[in-house]
N, C-alpha and C positions, 0 to 999 in steps of 0.2 A: 365626903368621907373618903380618906385615901386608902388605898390598897394596903391590907397589913402584911402582904407577903412581899411584894416589890417595893412599896412605899413611892411609887412614881405615878400612877393612873389613878382615876377615880374609881371607888369601888361600886361594882354594879351588880354584885351576887353575894349572898349571905351563905357563906357554907357552914353546914352544922354537922360536928363528928360527936358520936357518943363513945367514951371509953370508961369503963368501970363506972357505970351509970353516971359519968359526969358528962354534961352537955359543953361543947366548946364551940363558941360562934367566932367565925372570922370572915370579915368583909374582904372580898376580894375583887379585883378589876376581871374584864373579860378574858384578857389574855392568861391569866395564871388560874383563873376557873377552868379554862378550857385545857390546861396541863393535867387537870386532876383526872380525867377520863374514869368516871365511876363506872360506865358500862365495861371497860376493860377488867375493873376490879371483880366485877360480877362474873364476867366470862372466866378470869383465873380462879374463882372461888368455885365455880362449877366443874372446871376441869379437875381442880384438885379434889373434889368429892368423888368424881369419876375414877380418876386414879387410885383413890383409896379403896375403891370396890363397894361405893356407897351405891344402894339400890333406890330408883326413883321410889318416893313414898306414895302409899296408895291413899287417897283422902279417906280418913277414918269413918267417916259415915257412909261409905259407898263399897259395894261390892266390886270385886277386882276383875270379876268376870264380865259383867253386864253394866256396871256402873250405876245400879239400881239404888237408891239411897233408902234407908228405913224410913223415912217421912213417906216416900213414895209408895213404900210397901203397905205402910198403915192406911195409905189414901185407897189405893187398889184392892188390898187383900191378897195381891199375888206377889211371888218372888219373880225375877227376871230370869234366872237360871239356877241349876243345881248347885253353884258356889254360894249363893246367896243363904243357903241354909247352914252352910258351916259359917259364913261371915255374920249373920244375925243370930246364931244360936244363943249366945247369952241374953238377948232382948226377948226371944220367942220361945225359951225352952219350956216353960210352963204352958204354952199353947199348943205347941206342936203335937203333943200326945192326944188331945183332944180333937184337933184337925186329921192326923194321920192314923187314928186308931190305934195309939199306942207306940208309934214308931218315932224315933228322933232323928233318923235319917232319912232323906230323900231316896225312894227306890224306884223311882219312875212309875208310869202307869203300867200295870198288868192287867190282862183278861181276867174277869171273875172266874172261880173255880166252882165246880158243879158236883 
């Protein structure tokens, strides 16, 4: 098969692009494929996102403070840090009053009162 870009060399790479849910396949020679530089396109995208003020996304299932996942909490029964209480509140809202004597927020360990 001949390169669909230059029409001169044998195609050794099949490049696929998706635009508007339409897949376009293009057979390219090694020289034309090297000119695509997809790694540079990714770098340009990351730079554009940074310039636009995009914040790095926290993994939806992990605490931003200690990176504990909800599955890890379920396994161990312990949160990794105080931020876990805020992060996983929707999942454990019904459980917290039973565990913390009616409190919804972590208040730390305090000595008992006499």
